[in-house]
C-alpha positions in Angstrom: 79.8 84.0 65.6 82.3 82.0 66.6 82.4 79.7 69.8 85.7 79.4 71.8 85.4 77.0 74.6 88.2 77.8 77.2 90.9 75.9 78.5 92.8 77.2 81.3 95.8 75.6 82.4 97.6 75.7 85.9 100.6 73.4 86.7 99.6 71.5 83.5 95.8 70.9 85.0 92.5 72.3 83.4 91.1 74.8 86.1 88.7 77.6 86.2 89.3 80.3 88.4 86.1 82.5 89.8 86.4 86.6 89.4 89.9 85.9 88.4 90.9 85.0 92.0 93.6 82.4 92.1 92.5 81.2 95.4 89.1 80.4 94.3 90.6 77.9 91.8 88.5 74.5 90.6 90.5 71.6 89.0 88.4 70.1 86.5 90.6 67.6 84.5 94.4 66.4 84.3 94.8 66.2 80.6 94.4 69.3 78.8 95.1 67.6 75.5 92.4 65.1 76.1 89.9 67.8 77.2 90.5 69.7 73.8 89.8 66.5 71.8 86.7 66.2 73.5 85.6 69.7 72.5 86.4 68.9 68.9 84.2 65.9 69.0 81.5 68.4 70.2 81.8 70.3 66.8 84.0 72.8 68.3 86.1 74.6 65.6 88.2 77.2 67.8 89.7 77.0 70.9 90.8 79.4 74.0 93.6 78.5 75.9 95.0 80.4 78.9 98.3 79.8 80.3 97.3 81.0 84.3 101.0 80.5 85.2 102.5 82.3 82.2 99.4 85.1 83.2 100.5 85.2 86.9 104.3 85.0 86.6 105.3 85.3 83.1 106.7 82.0 82.4 106.2 79.6 79.9 105.6 76.5 82.2 102.8 75.0 80.4 104.2 75.3 76.8 104.7 71.8 76.1 100.9 71.0 77.0 99.9 74.0 74.9 102.3 72.9 71.9 100.5 69.5 72.2 97.0 70.9 72.1 97.8 73.0 69.2 99.3 70.2 67.0 96.7 67.6 68.1 93.1 68.9 68.4 92.2 69.7 64.9 91.3 73.3 65.9 92.0 77.0 65.6 93.6 77.5 68.7 94.3 81.2 70.2 96.7 81.5 73.2 97.1 83.9 76.0 99.2 84.0 79.5 102.5 85.7 79.8 103.1 86.2 76.1 105.3 89.8 76.3 107.8 89.4 73.6 108.5 88.4 70.1 110.3 85.3 70.9 107.4 84.0 72.8 105.0 85.3 69.9 107.0 83.4 67.3 107.3 80.1 69.2 103.9 79.8 69.6 103.0 80.5 65.8 105.5 78.1 64.7 103.8 75.3 66.9 100.6 75.8 65.6 98.9 78.2 67.4 96.7 80.4 65.1 96.2 83.4 67.2 98.4 85.0 70.3 97.0 87.0 72.9 98.8 90.0 74.3 97.6 91.5 77.7 100.0 93.2 80.3 102.2 94.5 77.4 99.5 96.2 75.6 99.2 98.3 78.4 102.9 98.7 79.5 104.3 98.7 75.8 101.7 99.9 73.5 104.4 100.4 70.5 105.5 96.8 70.8 101.9 95.6 70.4 101.2 98.5 67.4 104.5 96.7 66.2 103.5 93.2 66.4 100.2 93.7 64.6 102.0 95.3 61.8 104.4 92.5 61.5 102.0 89.6 62.4 98.5 90.8 61.2 95.6 88.8 62.6 97.7 86.2 64.2 97.7 89.1 67.0 95.0 89.7 69.5 94.9 91.6 72.7 93.3 90.6 75.7 91.3 93.4 77.5 90.5 92.6 80.9 88.1 95.2 82.9 87.1 95.6 86.1 84.7 98.5 86.5 85.4 99.6 83.0 89.0 100.0 83.8 91.7 97.8 82.2 93.4 95.2 84.5 96.8 93.5 84.1 99.4 91.2 85.8 96.8 88.3 85.8 94.0 90.7 86.6 95.9 91.6 90.1 96.5 95.2 89.1 93.7 97.7 88.1 95.0 100.5 86.0 93.5 104.0 85.1 93.1 103.1 81.6 89.6 103.3 80.3 88.6 99.9 78.5 86.4 100.9 75.7 88.6 103.9 74.8 91.5 101.2 74.9 89.8 98.9 72.7 89.4 102.0 70.1 92.9 102.5 70.3 93.9 99.0 70.0 91.7 99.1 66.6 93.2 102.1 65.4 96.9 101.0 65.9 95.7 97.9 63.4 94.5 95.4 66.0 92.0 93.3 64.5 91.1 91.0 67.6 90.0 91.8 70.9 89.2 89.6 73.9 87.4 91.4 76.2 86.8 90.1 79.6 84.2 91.8 82.4 86.4 90.1 85.7 83.3 90.9 87.6 81.4 88.3 85.9 83.9 86.0 84.9 83.0 82.5 86.5 80.4 83.6 88.3 77.8 81.5 86.1 75.3 84.6 86.5 75.3 86.2 83.0 77.6 88.0 81.1 77.8 92.0 80.6 75.7 92.4 77.4 75.7 96.2 77.7 79.7 96.5 77.3 79.1 94.3 74.2 76.7 96.7 72.8 79.4 99.4 73.2 82.2 97.5 71.6 79.8 96.6 68.7 79.9 100.3 67.7 84.1 99.9 66.9 84.1 99.8 63.1 86.7 96.9 62.1 87.4 95.6 65.6 86.5 91.6 66.0 84.9 91.3 69.6 85.3 88.1 71.2 82.9 88.0 74.6 84.8 86.4 77.7 83.2 86.5 81.3 80.3 84.8 82.5 78.3 83.6 79.8 75.8 81.5 80.8 72.6 80.9 79.0 72.0 80.3 75.6 70.0 83.4 74.8 72.9 85.3 75.6 74.6 83.5 72.7 71.8 84.4 70.3 71.9 88.1 71.7 75.6 88.4 71.4 75.4 87.3 67.9 72.6 89.3 66.7 74.4 92.2 67.7 77.4 91.5 65.7 79.9 90.0 68.2 82.7 88.3 66.5 83.0 85.3 69.0 82.2 84.2 72.4 84.3 82.1 75.1 82.3 79.6 77.0 84.2 78.5 80.2 83.0 77.5 83.8 79.3 77.2 82.2 80.5 74.7 80.0 82.6 72.5 82.7 79.4 72.8 85.2 77.1 71.5 82.6 74.9 74.7 82.4 75.6 74.9 78.6 76.2 71.9 76.3 78.8 72.6 73.9 77.4 71.0 70.8 74.2 72.7 71.3 75.7 76.3 71.6 77.8 75.8 68.5 74.5 74.8 66.6 73.0 77.6 68.1 74.8 80.4 66.3 
């Protein structure tokens, strides 16, 4: 299983939200590039970056910072947040990002995601953010009537290789992740699932690994010192 330490960026700073709430935001660092280099020094080979300004407003206010990370951190970088057209996909890939994560647009324009998956292959992933089993969009502000597990199956059938699945109710809570949902998702053949949201304990990592989960994102538990990145990487 691959470990993805997370860097969420707002106003060019490293932050974490609690339960996806922009009003519950804590700033952890002023230099995202240095944090990425620190993660690399701990043995991480992958990095998960989210442009929170992009997710909320659809702009690219943090592109220059993300470009620096992609070019200088020495890791495989996947990026999400406000990527809703092909120009942005190309812009990120051209600056060295290994995988681009589509979110809101996957629900609002499924044909576009299907087209991008065919064109760019495994460089396209979809972030499925769920609340009470239903997909949430626009920076988690709007909960749709789309059932999240069924949507993951639909994405797989359409040629999407990787899904980053987040249970919003667990994200940033530091009380554990939703292992049950990842057991369900593990049944979708041919889909690489990255677990995201609330991973707090080392035994969750080994459990996710044992059920065949492709990757795990570490966020707030990492920043608060509940999980040591080097130990997590060595564990799986």
